[in-house]
TIMARVEX-785739 format. One record per residue (C-alpha): z, x, y; residue in three letters. Coordinates in steps of 0.05 Angstrom, whole numbers, padded with zeros to 5 digits, always signed. Layout:
ZXYALA/...
// end
This chain:
-00485+00094-00253UNK/-00487+00139-00314UNK/-00426+00178-00289UNK/-00388+00116-00268UNK/-00343+00072-00311UNK/-00366+00000-00316UNK/-00318-00054-00295UNK/-00317-00084-00365UNK/-00292-00019-00393UNK/-00235-00013-00343UNK/-00176-00042-00382UNK/-00103-00021-00380UNK/-00063-00055-00435UNK/+00012-00063-00441UNK/+00038-00091-00508UNK/+00095-00138-00490UNK/+00121-00169-00555UNK/+00197-00167-00557UNK/+00196-00120-00616UNK/+00153-00071-00576UNK/+00180-00080-00506UNK/+00250-00092-00481UNK/+00259-00148-00430UNK/+00282-00097-00378UNK/+00213-00065-00379UNK/+00181-00133-00368UNK/+00226-00144-00308UNK/+00213-00076-00276UNK/+00138-00074-00288UNK/+00100-00110-00233UNK/+00029-00131-00215UNK/-00007-00140-00148UNK/-00071-00175-00127UNK/-00091-00171-00053UNK/-00142-00212-00013UNK/-00168-00163+00040UNK/-00130-00197+00096UNK/-00061-00170+00082UNK/-00044-00229+00038UNK/-00028-00221-00036UNK/+00000-00248-00101UNK/+00051-00208-00138UNK/+00106-00212-00190UNK/+00136-00181-00252UNK/+00098-00177-00317UNK/+00151-00224-00346UNK/+00136-00278-00295UNK/+00207-00276-00269UNK/+00212-00265-00193UNK/+00259-00208-00176UNK/+00240-00195-00103UNK/+00235-00240-00043UNK/+00161-00219-00041UNK/+00144-00245-00110UNK/+00099-00305-00107UNK/+00031-00331-00127UNK/+00006-00339-00056UNK/+00030-00300+00004UNK/-00021-00322+00056UNK/-00042-00276+00113UNK/-00047-00322+00173UNK/-00064-00314+00248UNK/-00007-00299+00296UNK/+00046-00323+00304UNK/+00053-00336+00229UNK/+00035-00270+00197UNK/+00045-00267+00122UNK/+00076-00330+00095UNK/+00104-00344+00026UNK/+00068-00409+00008UNK/+00070-00414-00068UNK/+00130-00382-00101UNK/+00132-00400-00174UNK/+00097-00436-00231UNK/+00136-00460-00291UNK/+00095-00469-00354UNK/+00103-00511-00417UNK/+00056-00528-00473UNK/+00057-00589-00519UNK/+00032-00566-00586UNK/-00016-00607-00630UNK/+00045-00628-00672UNK/+00081-00654-00611UNK/+00132-00597-00601UNK/+00143-00573-00530UNK/+00150-00498-00519UNK/+00164-00459-00455UNK/+00125-00396-00438UNK/+00108-00353-00378UNK/+00176-00325-00360UNK/+00220-00380-00334UNK/+00226-00455-00339UNK/+00269-00506-00304UNK/+00328-00528-00346UNK/+00379-00572-00313UNK/+00355-00554-00244UNK/+00358-00479-00256UNK/+00311-00425-00280UNK/+00322-00400-00351UNK/+00293-00336-00380UNK/+00238-00340-00432UNK/+00196-00278-00447UNK/+00191-00278-00523UNK/+00122-00310-00526UNK/+00089-00257-00483UNK/+00052-00209-00530UNK/+00007-00171-00482UNK/-00004-00158-00408UNK/-00066-00121-00385UNK/-00108-00107-00324UNK/-00182-00121-00333UNK/-00221-00091-00276UNK/-00155-00087-00238UNK/-00138-00161-00247UNK/-00079-00187-00288UNK/-00085-00221-00355UNK/-00027-00248-00398UNK/-00030-00267-00472UNK/+00024-00315-00499UNK/+00032-00327-00574UNK/+00063-00393-00594UNK/+00062-00399-00670UNK/-00013-00398-00687UNK/-00034-00413-00616UNK/-00052-00358-00565UNK/-00058-00377-00491UNK/-00093-00330-00442UNK/-00075-00333-00368UNK/-00114-00298-00312UNK/-00102-00294-00237UNK/-00148-00275-00180UNK/-00154-00285-00105UNK/-00215-00298-00062UNK/-00233-00238-00019UNK/-00215-00253+00054UNK/-00190-00322+00037UNK/-00120-00346+00025UNK/-00136-00377-00042UNK/-00109-00361-00111UNK/-00135-00383-00179UNK/-00091-00386-00241UNK/-00135-00399-00303UNK/-00113-00416-00373UNK/-00155-00412-00437UNK/-00140-00427-00509UNK/-00156-00358-00538UNK/-00136-00376-00610UNK/-00117-00439-00646UNK/-00143-00506-00669UNK/-00136-00574-00639UNK/-00117-00594-00569UNK/-00055-00572-00531UNK/-00028-00600-00466UNK/-00004-00555-00410UNK/+00050-00577-00361UNK/+00050-00535-00297UNK/+00105-00545-00246UNK/+00093-00510-00178UNK/+00153-00491-00135UNK/+00153-00471-00062UNK/+00195-00445-00005UNK/+00152-00438+00057UNK/+00178-00378+00097UNK/+00156-00312+00126UNK/+00148-00267+00066UNK/+00201-00218+00089UNK/+00252-00273+00105UNK/+00315-00274+00061UNK/+00311-00317-00001UNK/+00374-00352+00025UNK/+00334-00380+00084UNK/+00345-00456+00081UNK/+00289-00498+00053UNK/+00250-00541+00102UNK/+00288-00605+00116UNK/+00232-00645+00086UNK/+00168-00628+00049UNK/+00114-00681+00056UNK/+00070-00692-00005UNK/+00002-00724-00003UNK/-00029-00732-00072UNK/-00096-00759-00093UNK/-00115-00754-00167UNK/-00118-00681-00185UNK/-00103-00651-00117UNK/-00046-00652-00069UNK/-00023-00625-00002UNK/+00046-00599+00017UNK/+00069-00597+00088UNK/+00135-00576+00120UNK/+00119-00599+00190UNK/+00066-00588+00243UNK/+00090-00517+00259UNK/+00074-00491+00189UNK/+00009-00487+00149UNK/-00009-00536+00094UNK/-00011-00515+00021UNK/-00067-00547-00018UNK/-00062-00551-00094UNK/-00116-00574-00142UNK/-00121-00572-00218UNK/-00188-00569-00252UNK/-00195-00582-00327UNK/-00197-00635-00381UNK/-00155-00698-00375UNK/-00118-00673-00315UNK/-00066-00710-00274UNK/-00009-00699-00226UNK/+00060-00732-00232UNK/+00103-00739-00170UNK/+00174-00716-00186UNK/+00207-00681-00128UNK/+00262-00634-00150UNK/+00303-00577-00122UNK/+00312-00513-00162UNK/+00380-00483-00147UNK/+00412-00415-00156UNK/+00348-00376-00164UNK/+00370-00303-00170UNK/+00327-00245-00145UNK/+00358-00186-00180UNK/+00322-00130-00142UNK/+00343-00160-00075UNK/+00414-00160-00102UNK/+00410-00086-00121UNK/+00382-00069-00052UNK/+00440-00103-00016UNK/+00402-00164+00009UNK/+00413-00238+00002UNK/+00394-00251-00070UNK/+00401-00325-00086UNK/+00362-00384-00059UNK/+00329-00450-00073UNK/+00258-00473-00088UNK/+00229-00543-00085UNK/+00177-00574-00131UNK/+00136-00636-00113UNK/+00123-00653-00186UNK/+00079-00626-00242UNK/+00007-00622-00265UNK/-00016-00633-00336UNK/-00081-00615-00368UNK/-00110-00610-00438UNK/-00137-00546-00469UNK/-00181-00538-00531UNK/-00226-00484-00558UNK/-00282-00470-00509UNK/-00248-00502-00449UNK/-00206-00475-00392UNK/-00161-00502-00337UNK/-00150-00473-00268UNK/-00096-00487-00216UNK/-00120-00471-00146UNK/-00072-00459-00089UNK/-00097-00447-00019UNK/-00083-00453+00056UNK/-00158-00459+00068UNK/-00193-00525+00081UNK/-00215-00570+00024UNK/-00288-00555+00043UNK/-00275-00482+00031UNK/-00237-00494-00034UNK/-00291-00540-00062UNK/-00346-00491-00042UNK/-00319-00439-00091UNK/-00303-00468-00160UNK/-00264-00424-00208UNK/-00324-00398-00246UNK/-00359-00378-00182UNK/-00295-00345-00156UNK/-00288-00304-00220UNK/-00361-00282-00220UNK/-00358-00266-00146UNK/-00296-00224-00151UNK/-00321-00188-00214UNK/-00387-00172-00178UNK/-00350-00147-00117UNK/-00307-00101-00159UNK/-00367-00075-00197UNK/-00399-00058-00130UNK/-00336-00020-00109UNK/-00344+00025-00170UNK/-00418+00033-00155UNK/-00404+00053-00083UNK/-00352+00103-00106UNK/-00404+00133-00152UNK/-00380+00199-00181UNK/-00310+00186-00154UNK/-00303+00132-00208UNK/-00325+00176-00266UNK/-00262+00169-00308UNK/-00207+00118-00322UNK/-00157+00148-00274UNK/-00202+00153-00214UNK/-00236+00086-00227UNK/-00169+00051-00230UNK/-00149+00084-00165UNK/-00215+00063-00132UNK/-00195-00010-00147UNK/-00123+00003-00125UNK/-00150+00032-00060UNK/-00186-00033-00045UNK/-00119-00070-00040UNK/-00101-00033+00025UNK/-00166-00041+00065UNK/-00160-00104+00107UNK/-00187-00146+00163UNK/-00121-00161+00198UNK/-00113-00237+00196UNK/-00061-00238+00251UNK/-00105-00206+00304UNK/-00161-00257+00307UNK/-00173-00243+00381UNK/-00187-00170+00367UNK/-00233-00190+00310UNK/-00273-00232+00359UNK/-00276-00176+00411UNK/-00301-00128+00358UNK/-00355-00176+00336UNK/-00380-00181+00408UNK/-00392-00106+00409UNK/-00426-00108+00341UNK/-00367-00078+00304UNK/-00314-00105+00257UNK/-00239-00098+00259UNK/-00212-00060+00199UNK/-00144-00029+00183UNK/-00102-00005+00125UNK/-00039-00037+00099UNK/+00011+00020+00090UNK/+00044-00010+00028UNK/+00062-00072-00010UNK/+00102-00112-00002UNK/+00136-00103+00065UNK/+00093-00055+00106UNK/+00039-00077+00154UNK/-00015-00031+00181UNK/+00014+00034+00207UNK/-00025+00085+00249UNK/+00000+00147+00215UNK/-00009+00120+00145UNK/-00078+00095+00162UNK/-00102+00162+00186UNK/-00073+00200+00128UNK/-00102+00150+00079UNK/-00171+00142+00109UNK/-00204+00198+00070UNK/-00180+00178+00001UNK/-00186+00103+00010UNK/-00253+00099+00045UNK/-00291+00165+00045UNK/-00279+00185-00028UNK/-00295+00113-00049UNK/-00361+00110-00011UNK/-00336+00059+00040UNK/-00361+00100+00099UNK/-00379+00041+00143UNK/-00308+00014+00138UNK/-00280+00083+00154UNK/-00319+00082+00219UNK/-00294+00012+00235UNK/-00222+00035+00224UNK/-00230+00094+00271UNK/-00264+00053+00325UNK/-00214-00004+00317UNK/-00155+00042+00328UNK/-00189+00074+00389UNK/-00183+00007+00424UNK/-00107+00009+00415UNK/-00094+00077+00447UNK/-00041+00071+00502UNK/-00013+00130+00542UNK/-00046+00178+00493UNK/-00014+00145+00432UNK/-00041+00103+00376UNK/+00006+00050+00349UNK/+00060+00069+00300UNK/+00052+00000+00268UNK/+00034-00073+00281UNK/+00092-00121+00268UNK/+00076-00178+00221UNK/+00050-00238+00259UNK/+00043-00200+00325UNK/-00019-00179+00363UNK/+00009-00118+00399UNK/+00028-00052+00367UNK/+00092-00011+00371UNK/+00080+00060+00396UNK/+00140+00103+00379UNK/+00106+00158+00339UNK/+00093+00231+00356UNK/+00043+00247+00301UNK/-00002+00186+00289UNK/-00048+00206+00347UNK/-00053+00277+00319UNK/-00070+00251+00249UNK/-00125+00212+00283UNK/-00162+00277+00298UNK/-00153+00297+00225UNK/-00182+00230+00200UNK/-00241+00235+00248UNK/-00255+00305+00225UNK/-00258+00284+00152UNK/-00302+00224+00172UNK/-00353+00265+00211UNK/-00356+00319+00157UNK/-00369+00266+00104UNK/-00418+00221+00141UNK/-00449+00264+00196UNK/-00438+00204+00244UNK/-00443+00240+00310UNK/-00453+00176+00350UNK/-00383+00152+00332UNK/-00356+00222+00349UNK/-00391+00220+00417UNK/-00365+00150+00431UNK/-00294+00172+00415UNK/-00293+00237+00454UNK/-00265+00204+00517UNK/-00209+00175+00475UNK/-00194+00243+00445UNK/-00193+00275+00514UNK/-00146+00221+00539UNK/-00098+00234+00480UNK/-00096+00309+00492UNK/-00090+00301+00568UNK/-00029+00255+00559UNK/+00003+00305+00511UNK/-00010+00363+00559UNK/+00020+00325+00618UNK/+00075+00290+00577UNK/+00077+00218+00555UNK/+00127+00168+00527UNK/+00187+00184+00482UNK/+00192+00255+00507UNK/+00126+00275+00476UNK/+00093+00331+00513UNK/+00076+00405+00516UNK/+00131+00453+00535UNK/+00100+00496+00591UNK/+00141+00556+00571UNK/+00107+00566+00503UNK/+00051+00514+00496UNK/+00085+00480+00437UNK/+00092+00405+00430UNK/+00161+00376+00436UNK/+00183+00305+00422UNK/+00246+00264+00419UNK/+00283+00207+00453UNK/+00352+00183+00436UNK/+00352+00125+00387UNK/+00280+00136+00364UNK/+00251+00166+00301UNK/+00183+00194+00320UNK/+00160+00236+00261UNK/+00140+00211+00191UNK/+00212+00224+00170UNK/+00231+00160+00206UNK/+00291+00128+00171UNK/+00338+00091+00217UNK/+00397+00045+00203UNK/+00421+00006+00264UNK/+00432+00062+00316UNK/+00434+00118+00264UNK/+00370+00159+00262UNK/+00379+00195+00196UNK/+00332+00254+00209UNK/+00321+00254+00285UNK/+00283+00321+00285UNK/+00283+00320+00361UNK/+00254+00384+00389UNK/+00192+00420+00364UNK/+00176+00398+00292UNK/+00135+00443+00248UNK/+00083+00392+00225UNK/+00075+00363+00295UNK/+00056+00431+00322UNK/+00011+00446+00262UNK/-00026+00380+00276UNK/-00027+00394+00351UNK/-00061+00461+00340UNK/-00111+00429+00292UNK/-00125+00373+00342UNK/-00137+00423+00399UNK/-00183+00465+00356UNK/-00222+00405+00332UNK/-00231+00378+00402UNK/-00255+00447+00426UNK/-00304+00450+00368UNK/-00332+00381+00381UNK/-00337+00391+00456UNK/-00373+00457+00445UNK/-00423+00424+00399UNK/-00434+00363+00443UNK/-00424+00388+00514UNK/-00425+00464+00513UNK/-00376+00522+00514UNK/-00352+00510+00585UNK/-00323+00443+00564UNK/-00289+00471+00503UNK/-00259+00534+00533UNK/-00195+00503+00564UNK/-00176+00472+00497UNK/-00189+00537+00459UNK/-00141+00570+00508UNK/-00087+00517+00496UNK/-00097+00524+00421UNK/-00091+00599+00422UNK/-00027+00596+00463UNK/+00003+00546+00414UNK/-00018+00589+00354UNK/+00014+00652+00382UNK/+00078+00616+00400UNK/+00081+00580+00333UNK/+00077+00644+00292UNK/+00127+00679+00337UNK/+00178+00623+00336UNK/+00172+00583+00271UNK/+00171+00640+00220UNK/+00241+00650+00191UNK/+00240+00723+00169UNK/+00308+00718+00134UNK/+00288+00660+00089UNK/+00214+00675+00082UNK/+00189+00607+00103UNK/+00183+00564+00166UNK/+00237+00530+00206UNK/+00230+00454+00201UNK/+00248+00444+00275UNK/+00259+00493+00331UNK/+00293+00482+00398UNK/+00328+00422+00367UNK/+00394+00391+00387UNK/+00430+00441+00342UNK/+00382+00499+00351UNK/+00332+00518+00297UNK/+00334+00479+00232UNK/+00324+00524+00170UNK/+00321+00467+00120UNK/+00267+00476+00067UNK/+00223+00415+00075UNK/+00151+00400+00056UNK/+00129+00392+00129UNK/+00114+00467+00133UNK/+00056+00458+00085UNK/+00017+00425+00142UNK/+00013+00493+00176UNK/-00038+00513+00122UNK/-00071+00449+00098UNK/-00114+00425+00157UNK/-00183+00450+00175UNK/-00152+00496+00226UNK/-00088+00526+00198UNK/-00039+00549+00251UNK/+00001+00596+00207UNK/-00020+00669+00202UNK/-00056+00683+00137UNK/-00005+00735+00116UNK/+00049+00682+00107UNK/+00010+00631+00066UNK/+00030+00654-00003UNK/+00104+00657+00015UNK/+00104+00586+00042UNK/+00065+00558-00017UNK/+00109+00595-00067UNK/+00175+00569-00038UNK/+00148+00498-00032UNK/+00122+00499-00104UNK/+00188+00526-00131UNK/+00235+00482-00090UNK/+00198+00418-00075UNK/+00140+00404-00123UNK/+00153+00353-00178UNK/+00106+00318-00227UNK/+00098+00260-00177UNK/+00096+00292-00109UNK/+00141+00335-00065UNK/+00215+00329-00050UNK/+00230+00316+00022UNK/+00288+00367+00021UNK/+00303+00424-00026UNK/+00361+00419-00076UNK/+00422+00456-00053UNK/+00420+00432+00018UNK/+00485+00396+00039UNK/+00446+00333+00055UNK/+00405+00332-00009UNK/+00405+00265-00047UNK/+00379+00262-00118UNK/+00371+00186-00122UNK/+00341+00134-00076UNK/+00382+00074-00094UNK/+00433+00024-00067UNK/+00438-00017-00003UNK/+00396-00003+00059UNK/+00444+00049+00087UNK/+00448+00087+00021UNK/+00373+00086+00012UNK/+00356+00108+00082UNK/+00407+00164+00077UNK/+00365+00190+00018UNK/+00296+00170+00043UNK/+00277+00239+00071UNK/+00335+00278+00042UNK/+00307+00297-00025UNK/+00269+00234-00046UNK/+00200+00251-00073UNK/+00138+00227-00036UNK/+00073+00220-00074UNK/+00027+00229-00014UNK/+00051+00300-00001UNK/+00015+00325-00062UNK/-00049+00319-00020UNK/-00032+00368+00036UNK/+00002+00414-00015UNK/-00060+00419-00058UNK/-00104+00430+00004UNK/-00060+00490+00020UNK/-00052+00512-00053UNK/-00127+00513-00064UNK/-00137+00559-00004UNK/-00097+00614-00037UNK/-00118+00600-00109UNK/-00193+00608-00104UNK/-00205+00533-00111UNK/-00172+00532-00180UNK/-00189+00460-00201UNK/-00157+00465-00269UNK/-00092+00488-00238UNK/-00095+00433-00186UNK/-00108+00381-00241UNK/-00045+00403-00278UNK/-00005+00389-00215UNK/-00032+00318-00214UNK/-00023+00299-00287UNK/+00046+00269-00276UNK/+00013+00211-00239UNK/-00027+00190-00301UNK/+00031+00158-00339UNK/+00058+00129-00274UNK/-00002+00082-00271UNK/+00029+00046-00330UNK/+00097+00034-00297UNK/+00125+00003-00233UNK/+00062-00031-00203UNK/+00014-00027-00261UNK/-00050+00008-00238UNK/-00023+00034-00172UNK/+00023+00088-00145UNK/+00092+00078-00115UNK/+00117+00099-00047UNK/+00173+00145-00069UNK/+00210+00171-00131UNK/+00280+00197-00146UNK/+00286+00272-00133UNK/+00307+00289-00204UNK/+00281+00272-00274UNK/+00261+00221-00297UNK/+00234+00212-00225UNK/+00244+00137-00225UNK/+00194+00102-00179UNK/+00225+00069-00118UNK/+00208+00038-00052UNK/+00142+00000-00044UNK/+00109-00013-00110UNK/+00040+00005-00083UNK/+00032+00054-00025UNK/-00034+00069+00011UNK/-00025+00143+00024UNK/+00002+00155-00047UNK/-00061+00123-00077UNK/-00106+00156-00025UNK/-00082+00227-00033UNK/-00076+00226-00109UNK/-00147+00196-00114UNK/-00175+00247-00065UNK/-00145+00308-00098UNK/-00158+00281-00168UNK/-00233+00276-00152UNK/-00232+00345-00119UNK/-00199+00375-00180UNK/-00253+00350-00227UNK/-00285+00412-00259UNK/-00355+00395-00233UNK/-00332+00358-00170UNK/-00379+00394-00123UNK/-00439+00375-00165UNK/-00414+00303-00172UNK/-00401+00295-00098UNK/-00463+00333-00077UNK/
// end
């Protein structure tokens, strides 16, 4: 542990007093706590909800529910020792509406990855903390009198709007919420079809007052800027009150679990348990958590690794075979688990962090979902079956398995998965769904079906596929060659050369055709798509870097420097790679506006953080493993951990300075690839990992 940061030392502080921070920063800075099931709590530092996804408990529930918004908001007041009543915590009900109040917030920080707020009210300072139980839909909000004399009284008013977490905020409230209250605990129900929310307050002189009220005209400003319904209602059953004095604390517990489960884990036990779990995450990561940046990302990585709550049947089937179902949430708030994102993220989220057993579970779990040679593109929220329209997720599966076997030496999992790998390749050779299959004329992999977006550049608005890329895409064929070469290698090691020879032949044919057809001599880099609907596409995109980055690069060695040079000059930014070079007619410098405007820019210039990983894999191959140079290319992510989602990395960024973070506030492959390459670029990384 000498090289690993201790949890107690892992603090990221954000001064928030009005004189130091403008309200706008408090509204755009966000926090996230996840529960290992896909559920979460999230909001702005200010306490003001700006997204439909902001709430204190988004529970991950078995199908058909999926993720449900169960506890939206908590208004907070304090009665001072002299009798004055002061609002704090962001917003308070006034005349049936929410009014802004951020002046009392003096500091927000993450301690061990968990949020802490400090509110200064005259000579009183109140500390608030929030945590969730791991793999339970339970949240704890704890208050402590950090400074001040005498006794204060807190008034806490919960507000709810039971709905799927992605449902518009304008969705009508339930016709009737039923409240059952006994002393310091109560239950809220909106009918037999929906789960029950259980609320309990623990502390001194606590009580609950029934006072049902509707909160009208709640505005969610980010939903408004993104072109969605932005105003809705909340309902409150009443309010809790509790006394606070020096040395005491009070905790509001909200849960969809049973009372037996809630009572089994009191707040102190929950805090100690979660602290111990996070300490163990740092211990497992070992040298990967040797500094502030990597240690924070180890904890950020934990938010994405889940046991999918919706697929309880698959969880049971896995248990029968002695395995456990695991997956990776692609991003918060709106993504579920996606096959492509999972395979790209697996190395950084699980192998770098020492979570090897879970990496094996993820690979074996996805093997059970292979259909027609394809792994799922994604699993819809609240569903048990995947959606399969992806041309590259199955190929990234080979890449993930390669990294796993190299790291762990687990040949038994490799042997168990070989029939699945053979099935995937066989379907691609014969042709499978969505026009995915090998062209017999050149051995290259083609893909495309009208109305579908099959590569990672998958933006679609109604019937408009923004970047269809139908034909033979450069990264698809790079991954195809790598998959064939890996399969041949593994078959040779496990079954002998006779088994591997046919796949070596397919790989060599693809390699020769790739270099003859993708190299654009006039421009000095690779076509993005060949044999497309409009011929060959010469757009300068980052996809070509995948021809160098995998274990088996398909591109001839003589072209590596040229590709890396043009990508570095045209596409590399401080926070990832542009998806299209400036100067192209379709280039968009900002990812902003309604859904159509955003999707038009999604892969047309917008910067993607995850692409720094493949780029540095390629860059290192031609720069003699220059770790110092690689570290310089990652330094732009350091200040980013203090903006957007504090302690995590966003999905995308604007294509031009100041590279404003956009999209999901926390993205799995962004965190994974930055963490992986950050650790690899440590000056003594080989000794640390060895």
